[in-house]
C-alpha positions as CSV (number, residue, x, y, z in Angstrom):
1,M,-28.7,114.1,2.0
2,F,-30.0,115.5,5.3
3,D,-27.9,112.9,7.2
4,K,-26.7,115.5,9.7
5,Q,-30.1,117.0,10.2
6,L,-31.8,113.9,11.5
7,I,-33.0,114.1,15.1
8,A,-34.5,111.6,17.6
9,T,-35.3,112.7,21.1
10,S,-37.7,111.5,23.8
11,S,-39.9,113.7,26.0
12,E,-42.1,113.5,29.1
13,S,-45.5,112.1,28.2
14,L,-48.5,114.3,28.7
15,A,-50.4,111.2,29.7
16,L,-48.4,111.0,32.9
17,I,-48.8,114.7,33.8
18,E,-51.7,116.2,35.6
19,P,-53.8,118.1,33.0
20,V,-54.4,121.8,33.3
21,P,-57.4,123.6,31.9
22,A,-57.0,124.4,28.2
23,I,-56.9,128.1,27.2
24,A,-58.3,127.4,23.8
25,D,-60.4,124.7,22.2
26,A,-58.1,121.8,21.3
27,E,-59.5,121.2,17.9
28,R,-59.3,124.8,16.9
29,A,-55.6,124.9,18.1
30,L,-54.9,121.8,15.9
31,Q,-56.5,123.5,12.9
32,L,-54.2,126.5,13.4
33,L,-51.2,124.2,13.4
34,E,-52.5,122.5,10.2
35,Q,-53.3,125.6,8.3
36,H,-50.3,127.8,9.3
37,E,-47.5,125.4,10.2
38,G,-48.2,122.5,7.8
39,F,-48.8,119.8,10.5
40,G,-51.1,116.9,9.9
41,Q,-52.5,114.5,12.5
42,W,-51.9,110.8,12.9
43,K,-52.5,108.0,15.4
44,I,-51.6,104.4,15.8
45,I,-54.4,102.2,17.1
46,F,-52.7,99.0,18.5
47,P,-51.9,96.4,17.5
48,G,-51.0,98.2,14.2
49,T,-53.5,100.4,12.3
50,V,-52.4,104.0,11.4
51,L,-54.9,106.7,10.8
52,L,-53.7,109.7,8.8
53,S,-55.3,113.1,8.3
54,P,-55.8,114.3,4.7
55,Q,-52.7,116.5,5.0
56,L,-50.5,113.5,5.8
57,V,-52.1,111.3,3.2
58,E,-50.9,113.9,0.7
59,V,-47.4,114.2,2.3
60,Y,-46.8,110.5,2.3
61,G,-48.1,110.3,-1.3
62,L,-50.7,107.7,-0.4
63,A,-54.2,106.9,-1.8
64,A,-57.2,108.9,-0.5
65,D,-57.9,106.3,2.3
66,G,-56.4,107.6,5.6
67,A,-56.0,104.2,7.3
68,V,-52.9,102.1,6.6
69,P,-51.2,99.1,8.3
70,L,-48.3,100.2,10.5
71,Q,-45.8,98.0,8.6
72,D,-46.8,99.8,5.4
73,M,-46.2,103.2,6.8
74,V,-42.8,102.1,8.2
75,K,-41.9,100.9,4.7
76,L,-42.4,104.5,3.4
77,Y,-39.4,105.6,5.5
78,C,-35.9,105.4,4.0
79,A,-34.2,102.1,4.9
80,E,-31.6,103.8,7.1
81,D,-34.3,105.5,9.1
82,R,-36.9,102.6,9.6
83,G,-34.9,101.2,12.5
84,K,-34.8,104.6,14.2
85,L,-38.6,105.0,13.9
86,L,-39.3,101.5,15.2
87,M,-36.9,102.1,18.1
88,L,-38.6,105.4,19.0
89,I,-42.0,103.7,19.0
90,A,-40.7,100.8,21.1
91,Q,-39.1,103.1,23.7
92,S,-42.2,105.2,23.8
93,L,-44.3,102.2,24.7
94,Q,-41.8,100.8,27.2
95,D,-40.9,104.0,29.0
96,R,-44.2,105.8,28.7
97,R,-42.5,108.7,27.0
98,G,-43.3,110.8,23.9
99,F,-40.7,111.6,21.2
100,R,-39.7,114.1,18.5
101,C,-37.8,113.2,15.4
102,R,-36.9,114.3,11.9
103,L,-36.6,111.3,9.6
104,R,-36.7,110.7,5.8
105,I,-39.5,109.1,3.7
106,E,-39.4,107.8,0.2
107,R,-42.7,108.5,-1.5
108,R,-44.1,106.2,-4.1
109,D,-43.5,108.8,-6.7
110,G,-39.7,108.6,-6.0
111,Q,-39.4,111.8,-4.0
112,T,-37.3,111.8,-0.8
113,R,-38.8,114.1,1.8
114,M,-37.9,115.0,5.4
115,L,-40.7,114.7,8.0
116,E,-40.7,116.3,11.4
117,T,-42.8,114.4,14.0
118,I,-43.9,115.1,17.6
119,A,-45.6,112.2,19.3
120,D,-47.2,111.2,22.6
121,L,-49.2,108.3,23.9
122,R,-52.6,107.7,25.5
123,V,-52.7,105.5,28.6
124,R,-55.9,104.0,30.0
125,D,-56.0,101.8,33.1
126,G,-52.2,101.5,32.9
127,R,-52.2,100.3,29.3
128,V,-51.1,102.2,26.2
129,T,-54.0,102.4,23.8
130,E,-52.8,104.8,21.2
131,L,-49.7,106.6,20.0
132,F,-50.6,109.9,18.4
133,G,-49.0,113.0,17.1
134,L,-48.4,115.6,14.4
135,S,-46.1,115.5,11.4
136,R,-45.1,117.9,8.7
137,D,-42.9,118.1,5.6
138,V,-39.8,120.2,6.4
139,T,-37.8,119.4,3.3
140,A,-37.7,123.0,2.0
141,D,-36.5,124.3,5.4
142,M,-33.8,121.6,5.6
143,E,-32.7,122.3,2.0
144,A,-32.4,126.0,2.9
145,E,-30.5,125.2,6.0
146,L,-28.0,123.1,4.0
147,R,-27.6,125.9,1.5
148,N,-26.9,128.3,4.3
149,E,-24.4,125.9,5.9
150,G,-22.7,125.5,2.5
151,R,-22.4,129.3,2.0
152,L,-21.1,129.7,5.6
153,Q,-18.5,127.0,5.0
154,L,-17.4,128.8,1.8
155,V,-17.0,132.0,3.7
156,Q,-15.1,130.3,6.5
157,D,-12.7,128.6,4.0
158,L,-12.1,132.0,2.4
159,V,-11.6,133.7,5.7
160,G,-8.9,131.3,6.8
161,A,-6.8,132.0,3.7
162,L,-7.3,135.8,3.2
163,P,-4.3,138.0,4.0
164,A,-6.4,140.5,6.0
165,P,-7.8,140.6,9.5
166,I,-11.3,139.1,9.2
167,V,-13.5,137.2,11.6
168,V,-16.9,135.5,11.4
169,L,-19.2,135.7,14.5
170,D,-22.5,134.1,15.3
171,D,-25.5,135.9,16.7
172,R,-24.1,135.8,20.2
173,L,-20.9,137.3,19.0
174,R,-18.9,134.1,19.4
175,V,-16.0,133.6,17.1
176,M,-16.8,130.9,14.5
177,D,-13.6,131.4,12.4
178,C,-11.0,134.0,11.7
179,S,-8.0,134.6,9.5
180,V,-4.4,134.2,10.7
181,H,-4.0,137.9,10.3
182,W,-7.0,138.7,12.6
183,L,-5.2,136.6,15.2
184,K,-2.0,138.5,14.7
185,A,-3.8,141.9,14.7
186,H,-5.2,141.0,18.2
187,R,-2.0,139.3,19.4
188,F,-3.3,135.7,19.5
189,V,-1.4,132.7,18.2
190,E,-3.8,129.9,17.4
191,R,-7.5,129.7,16.4
192,R,-8.3,127.5,19.4
193,E,-7.5,130.5,21.6
194,V,-10.5,132.3,20.2
195,V,-13.0,130.0,18.4
196,G,-16.1,129.5,20.5
197,K,-15.4,132.5,22.8
198,T,-17.4,135.7,22.7
199,L,-15.9,139.1,21.9
200,Q,-16.7,140.1,25.5
201,Q,-14.6,137.2,26.8
202,L,-11.7,138.1,24.4
203,F,-11.9,141.8,24.9
204,P,-13.6,142.6,28.2
205,E,-12.8,146.3,28.0
206,T,-14.7,146.8,24.7
207,P,-15.7,150.5,24.4
208,A,-19.4,151.3,24.5
209,E,-19.4,152.7,21.0
210,Q,-18.0,149.5,19.6
211,A,-20.6,147.5,21.5
212,A,-23.3,149.7,20.0
213,E,-21.9,149.0,16.5
214,Y,-22.2,145.3,17.0
215,E,-25.8,145.7,18.3
216,A,-26.7,147.7,15.2
217,A,-25.1,145.1,12.9
218,L,-27.0,142.3,14.6
219,K,-30.2,144.2,13.6
220,G,-29.2,144.0,10.0
221,Q,-27.2,147.1,9.4
222,T,-23.8,147.2,7.7
223,I,-21.5,149.4,9.8
224,K,-18.5,151.2,8.2
225,T,-16.2,152.5,11.0
226,R,-12.6,153.0,11.9
227,R,-10.7,151.0,14.6
228,T,-7.4,152.0,16.2
229,F,-4.7,149.3,16.3
230,T,-1.0,149.3,17.3
231,S,1.1,148.8,14.2
232,P,3.3,145.7,14.6
233,T,6.0,147.3,12.6
234,T,6.2,150.8,14.0
235,G,4.4,150.4,17.4
236,A,2.4,153.5,16.7
237,P,-1.4,153.6,17.0
238,V,-3.0,153.6,13.5
239,Q,-6.7,153.9,12.5
240,F,-7.9,151.4,9.9
241,A,-11.2,151.2,8.0
242,T,-13.4,148.4,9.4
243,V,-16.6,147.0,8.1
244,I,-19.0,145.0,10.2
245,A,-21.6,143.2,8.0
246,P,-24.4,140.9,9.1
247,W,-24.9,137.5,7.5
248,F,-28.3,135.9,7.3
249,V,-29.7,132.4,7.9
250,S,-33.0,133.5,6.2
251,D,-34.3,136.6,4.4
252,R,-34.9,138.3,7.8
253,K,-33.0,136.5,10.5
254,V,-29.4,137.5,11.1
255,G,-27.1,134.5,11.8
256,G,-24.2,136.6,12.9
257,L,-21.6,139.1,11.8
258,T,-18.5,139.2,9.5
259,M,-16.0,141.9,10.5
260,A,-13.1,142.9,8.2
261,I,-10.3,145.3,8.9
262,G,-8.8,147.1,5.9
263,W,-5.3,146.4,6.9
264,S,-2.7,144.5,4.7
265,E,0.3,145.5,6.7
266,I,0.8,142.2,8.5
267,A,0.5,140.3,5.2
268,T,2.6,142.4,3.0
269,V,5.2,144.4,5.0
270,K,8.7,143.0,5.5
271,G,11.0,144.8,7.9
272,A,10.3,146.6,11.1
273,A,10.7,150.1,9.7
274,A,8.0,149.9,7.0
275,A,5.1,152.3,7.3
276,P,1.6,150.8,7.8
277,Q,-0.5,150.3,4.7
278,V,-4.2,150.7,4.3
279,M,-6.2,148.9,1.6
280,E,-7.1,151.6,-1.0
281,G,-10.8,151.8,-1.7
282,F,-11.6,149.1,0.9
283,D,-15.3,148.7,1.6
284,G,-15.3,145.3,3.3
285,G,-16.2,143.4,0.2
286,L,-14.4,140.1,-0.7
287,L,-13.1,141.6,-3.9
288,D,-11.1,144.1,-2.0
289,M,-9.5,141.4,0.1
290,L,-8.9,139.1,-2.8
291,K,-6.9,141.9,-4.5
292,Q,-4.3,141.3,-1.8
293,V,-4.0,137.7,-2.8
294,V,-3.2,138.3,-6.5
């Protein structure tokens, strides 16, 4: 679990940058991070003693004493992540760089938790004396992210198989996935022609009223409108009900849009002379599109 969400990156050390006057009291700023963002403080005093704030003592599931040997703290990390942590510390000491990571710990009560850490070092007379930083438990956030990824994957799997023009966009209006019938409706042949590209790149002459609909949907509105397409069987322009609905990565943040066109002609009509068909009662819901599968 969480394998794809692990991160390990280095950053310029503040110890090697000319300090600027602080806007706010440093201790007060740290208290804000602890109270409102869940961070706890830690530092490693070399050769190998780790001091933990009360918040982190609780996160790690340790006893009340906030001082532990470095090797004991490393052992709290999952076996697969211990090497990554030690490598980050070694590189930090060698290159005089800070780092940021998300790694897993195994608490003594058996729980596996994801910790996000930002770290830097203190240098005196050219020698590293301390490695210090902030850590917090982000397990709940990572679990929510995994659930959202799973739901999006389900939608993408459904989109690819549905016999109706439907497309999933991210919050920058880039195509994430689409149905074969959406490709046909817009005269594309393969997904690779459109995936990763924005609607502006694909349709540079998008009317202003359509752009306004996308903007409103990105603010959380569901837009029911009509779009004009050229019928592939008759060649005549035909209007079809279209629904643009936001999808969410959290309760308030829009992750992107799903756009569905109430048009089953491409999927169901055989013969060039057939009249275009509109899904009856279409409102953009999956049930309406699934009716076309049965």
